[in-house]
N, C-alpha and C positions, 0 to 999 in steps of 0.2 A: 558620595563618598568619597572624602579626600583621597590623595595619595598617600599620607601618612596613614590610613588606616588600612589601607589594601596590603602594606609593607610590612607591618606590624605581625600578623600570623603567618607570613610567610619565614620571618625571620625567627620567630618562636619553632615551627617546624622543620627550620634547618638546625638550628641548636639541639633541640630534640633528636633528629636524625643522627646529629655528630654524636650527640651524649650516648644513644644507643649502641651506634658504630663501634665506640671507645670500650662500652660493658661491655659489649660480643667480642671484641677483641682479648679484654682483657681476661676474659673467660675462657677463652680458646686457648690462652697461654697458661693457664693454670693447666687447663686439662692437659695439654701439650706436655708440661714439663713434669706432673704427677701419673701421667703414664706410664704403667709398667710396660706396656705391650711397645712404646719406642726405645726401651731399654734395649730391645734386639729385635731382629728380624720375627714373622709370626712362622713357624715353621706348622706345617699340617702333615699328621699322618692317617695312614687306612689301613683296615687289615679285617681279615675274615677268620670267623670263630664259630663253633657249635651252643656255644653259649653268648650272651653279651658280655661277659666278663672275659673273657678269653679277648672276644673281638676288640674290646676296648684297649685293654693289656697290650695286644698286638700293633695297634695304632698310636698308643703310647710309645712303645718302643721304638717304632719308624720314626714319628718325629723327633724324638730324642737321636736316635741315631744321626739321621737328617742334620739335624743342628751341631751333632758334633764333628760332621764331616764338614761343616763351615768353622769351626773353631769355638764354638760355644759348648763348653765342658763344664760349666756349671749347673747349679740346681735349676730344674726346668720348672715350671708353673703352667698349669692348665688354665685356657684362654676359654672361656665359656663353658656352654656344657655340651659332653661328649654327643654327638650325632650318631644315633643307631638305625640301624636299616635291616629289616626281615625279608627275608624270601623261601618260598617251599618251591621254587621253580630251580634252583642250583642245578647244572647240569651232572656234577660229580658228588654233593652229598645230600640233594633233597632240600631240607630244612636248615638253613646257615642262616647267621647275623652279620653284617658289614658294620664297621664302627670308622668314626673319624674324629680324632683329636686334634686340636689349635695347642701349641703350646709356644712361649718364650722360654728360654734359657739365656743364663747368665753367662760370661764369658771366664 
């Protein structure tokens, strides 16, 4: 093999790697610019209730109040799905639901 034939594949892989890195950077930049979660911090609220609906509403209110305490008084958007946990061994209520909700809010 000659010296030229060894360097050609290395040159191609370097070019390919650079191209892939640039494509990944461009994709990350687009996702960064278009992400609604970057408009504000992520606020997480938690609550308990005797039904899943009351636990979710309480968690939403908790996250919204936290956002308002930091100056985000605009409309809030739920990020992801509310997390619901059920227990039968709560010392005060027995059967109870716990919920966690993540929000982003506008200023």
